[in-house]
C-alpha positions as CSV (number, residue, x, y, z in Angstrom):
1,M,-61.8,-104.0,28.3
2,T,-59.6,-102.5,31.1
3,E,-61.1,-99.4,32.8
4,P,-58.8,-96.4,32.7
5,T,-57.0,-95.5,35.9
6,R,-57.7,-92.3,37.8
7,H,-54.4,-90.9,36.5
8,E,-55.3,-91.8,32.9
9,R,-58.7,-90.1,33.3
10,R,-57.2,-87.0,34.7
11,R,-54.6,-86.9,31.9
12,R,-57.4,-87.3,29.3
13,E,-59.5,-84.5,30.9
14,T,-56.5,-82.2,31.0
15,R,-55.7,-82.8,27.4
16,E,-59.3,-82.2,26.4
17,R,-59.5,-79.0,28.4
18,I,-56.3,-77.7,26.8
19,A,-57.5,-78.5,23.3
20,T,-60.9,-77.0,23.9
21,T,-59.4,-73.8,25.4
22,A,-57.0,-73.5,22.4
23,L,-59.8,-73.9,19.9
24,D,-61.9,-71.2,21.6
25,L,-58.9,-68.8,21.6
26,F,-58.1,-69.6,18.0
27,R,-61.7,-69.1,17.0
28,A,-61.9,-65.7,18.8
29,R,-58.5,-64.2,17.9
30,G,-57.0,-66.3,15.1
31,Y,-54.3,-69.0,15.3
32,D,-51.3,-66.7,14.8
33,A,-52.3,-64.3,17.5
34,V,-52.5,-66.8,20.3
35,T,-49.4,-68.1,22.2
36,I,-48.8,-71.3,24.0
37,A,-48.4,-69.3,27.3
38,E,-51.9,-67.7,26.8
39,I,-53.4,-71.1,26.2
40,A,-51.8,-72.5,29.3
41,A,-53.0,-69.6,31.4
42,A,-56.6,-69.8,30.1
43,A,-56.6,-73.6,30.7
44,D,-55.1,-73.1,34.2
45,V,-52.1,-75.4,33.5
46,A,-48.4,-74.9,33.2
47,K,-47.0,-74.1,29.8
48,Q,-44.9,-77.3,29.9
49,T,-48.1,-79.3,30.5
50,V,-49.5,-77.9,27.2
51,V,-46.2,-78.9,25.4
52,N,-46.3,-82.3,27.0
53,H,-49.7,-83.0,25.5
54,F,-49.2,-81.1,22.3
55,P,-45.5,-80.9,21.3
56,A,-46.1,-78.6,18.3
57,K,-48.6,-75.7,18.2
58,E,-50.4,-77.1,15.2
59,D,-51.1,-80.3,17.2
60,L,-53.7,-78.2,19.1
61,L,-55.7,-77.8,15.9
62,L,-55.1,-81.3,14.7
63,A,-56.8,-82.5,17.8
64,W,-60.0,-81.3,16.1
65,H,-59.1,-81.8,12.5
66,R,-57.4,-85.1,11.4
67,P,-55.9,-84.6,8.0
68,V,-57.4,-86.8,5.3
69,E,-53.9,-87.9,4.3
70,A,-53.4,-89.5,7.8
71,D,-56.6,-91.5,7.4
72,L,-55.5,-92.6,3.9
73,I,-52.1,-93.8,5.1
74,D,-53.7,-95.8,7.9
75,L,-56.1,-97.4,5.4
76,I,-53.3,-98.4,3.1
77,D,-51.2,-99.7,6.0
78,Q,-54.1,-101.9,7.1
79,L,-54.9,-103.3,3.7
80,P,-54.4,-107.0,3.4
81,L,-51.3,-107.7,1.2
82,S,-53.6,-109.7,-1.1
83,T,-55.5,-106.5,-2.0
84,P,-53.8,-104.8,-5.0
85,L,-53.1,-101.2,-4.2
86,P,-54.3,-100.0,-7.7
87,D,-57.7,-101.7,-7.1
88,F,-58.0,-99.9,-3.7
89,L,-57.2,-96.6,-5.3
90,R,-59.6,-97.1,-8.2
91,Q,-62.5,-98.5,-6.3
92,E,-62.4,-97.4,-2.6
93,L,-60.8,-94.0,-2.7
94,P,-63.5,-92.3,-4.7
95,Q,-66.2,-93.6,-2.3
96,M,-64.0,-92.3,0.6
97,F,-64.0,-88.8,-0.7
98,S,-67.3,-88.5,-2.4
99,S,-69.0,-87.0,0.6
100,L,-66.3,-84.5,1.6
101,P,-66.3,-82.0,3.2
102,E,-69.7,-82.6,4.7
103,A,-69.5,-83.5,8.4
104,P,-71.2,-86.6,9.7
105,S,-74.1,-85.9,12.1
106,H,-72.3,-87.3,15.1
107,E,-69.3,-84.9,14.7
108,D,-68.5,-82.7,17.6
109,P,-70.1,-79.3,17.0
110,R,-67.1,-77.6,18.5
111,T,-65.2,-78.4,15.3
112,A,-67.3,-75.9,13.4
113,G,-65.0,-73.3,11.9
114,V,-61.8,-75.3,12.2
115,L,-61.1,-75.3,8.5
116,T,-61.6,-71.5,8.5
117,I,-59.1,-71.1,11.2
118,I,-56.6,-73.1,9.2
119,Q,-57.3,-71.2,5.9
120,N,-56.8,-67.8,7.7
121,S,-53.4,-68.7,9.1
122,P,-50.4,-68.7,6.7
123,T,-48.3,-70.0,9.5
124,L,-50.6,-73.0,10.1
125,V,-50.9,-73.7,6.4
126,D,-47.1,-73.8,6.1
127,A,-46.8,-76.1,9.2
128,L,-49.4,-78.5,7.8
129,R,-47.6,-78.5,4.4
130,L,-44.4,-79.4,6.2
131,R,-46.2,-82.2,8.0
132,G,-47.4,-83.4,4.6
133,S,-43.8,-84.1,3.7
134,R,-43.7,-86.4,6.7
135,Y,-46.8,-88.1,5.4
136,Q,-45.0,-88.8,2.2
137,D,-42.2,-90.4,4.0
138,D,-44.6,-92.6,6.0
139,L,-46.5,-93.7,2.9
140,A,-43.2,-94.4,1.0
141,A,-42.1,-96.7,3.8
142,I,-45.5,-98.6,3.6
143,L,-45.3,-98.8,-0.1
144,S,-41.8,-100.3,0.1
145,D,-43.3,-103.2,2.1
146,R,-46.2,-103.7,-0.3
147,V,-44.5,-103.8,-3.6
148,P,-41.4,-105.6,-5.0
149,A,-38.1,-104.9,-3.2
150,S,-36.8,-103.6,-6.5
151,L,-39.0,-100.5,-6.1
152,G,-36.2,-98.6,-4.2
153,P,-36.5,-95.5,-2.0
154,V,-36.7,-93.0,-4.9
155,A,-39.5,-94.8,-6.7
156,A,-41.3,-95.3,-3.4
157,R,-41.3,-91.6,-2.6
158,A,-42.4,-90.8,-6.1
159,L,-45.4,-93.2,-5.9
160,A,-46.2,-91.7,-2.4
161,A,-46.1,-88.2,-3.8
162,F,-48.4,-89.3,-6.7
163,I,-51.0,-90.8,-4.4
164,L,-51.0,-87.9,-2.0
165,T,-51.2,-85.4,-4.8
166,T,-54.1,-87.3,-6.3
167,V,-55.9,-87.2,-2.9
168,T,-55.4,-83.4,-2.8
169,A,-56.8,-83.0,-6.3
170,M,-59.8,-85.3,-5.4
171,I,-60.7,-83.2,-2.4
172,G,-60.6,-80.0,-4.5
173,E,-62.7,-81.7,-7.2
174,T,-65.2,-82.9,-4.6
175,V,-65.7,-79.4,-3.2
176,R,-66.2,-78.1,-6.7
177,L,-68.8,-80.8,-7.6
178,Q,-70.6,-80.4,-4.3
179,A,-70.9,-76.6,-5.0
180,A,-72.4,-77.6,-8.4
181,G,-75.1,-79.6,-6.7
182,Q,-74.0,-83.1,-7.5
183,T,-74.9,-86.0,-5.2
184,P,-72.4,-88.2,-3.5
185,D,-73.1,-91.0,-6.0
186,Q,-72.5,-88.7,-8.9
187,I,-69.3,-87.4,-7.3
188,A,-68.1,-90.9,-6.7
189,A,-68.6,-91.8,-10.3
190,T,-66.7,-88.7,-11.5
191,L,-63.9,-89.4,-9.1
192,T,-63.7,-93.0,-10.2
193,D,-63.2,-91.9,-13.8
194,T,-60.7,-89.3,-12.8
195,V,-58.6,-91.6,-10.6
196,G,-58.8,-94.3,-13.3
197,R,-57.4,-92.0,-15.9
198,A,-54.6,-90.9,-13.5
199,L,-53.7,-94.5,-12.8
200,N,-53.7,-95.3,-16.5
201,I,-51.1,-92.6,-16.9
202,L,-49.0,-94.0,-14.1
203,D,-49.3,-97.5,-15.7
204,S,-48.4,-96.5,-19.2
205,G,-46.1,-93.6,-18.6
206,L,-46.5,-90.1,-19.7
207,M,-45.7,-90.9,-23.3
208,G,-48.6,-93.3,-23.4
209,A,-51.0,-90.6,-22.2
210,T,-50.5,-88.4,-25.3
């Protein structure tokens, strides 16, 4: 493995300093109250340097909080073509979400409170919702490559929307079940049943679900 150059190390250090400074300011004052210029001043860099590393303000938060949808899209993109997508959704997806939103022990402690920052900022919630639309486009493009060419762009986007909406619902259900004291195994079993019924509706059509 090639060692990073001095320039690459300095660039990485600058990016981390900016992200850490932004997180500290967001935590202290709230996302909406902090400007890019204030972040640049606190991190002792030029405003353009912040923008070069983080083109959109929400990117400063996403450096600490990678959306679940992004992980899911990467997983689907990396699936062997021999793996049927419905099988992945039925079997693997519930296991993936059964432990949310508990943080793994190795997670950076600085990320504590990131979700609270997001929830307390209507501006940030709107920005992430808009980004979610781009996730739908990305997933639709991947689905177009995995399924018959006759799928078409409209059907691909519809399937992408269905999958991402299912993911959102699963996260909410996981949080509810965790609050009720269920174990990850119990949650996985419940989610497996829930996803299975959702996919059955997709397979048979809404009329078949009545």
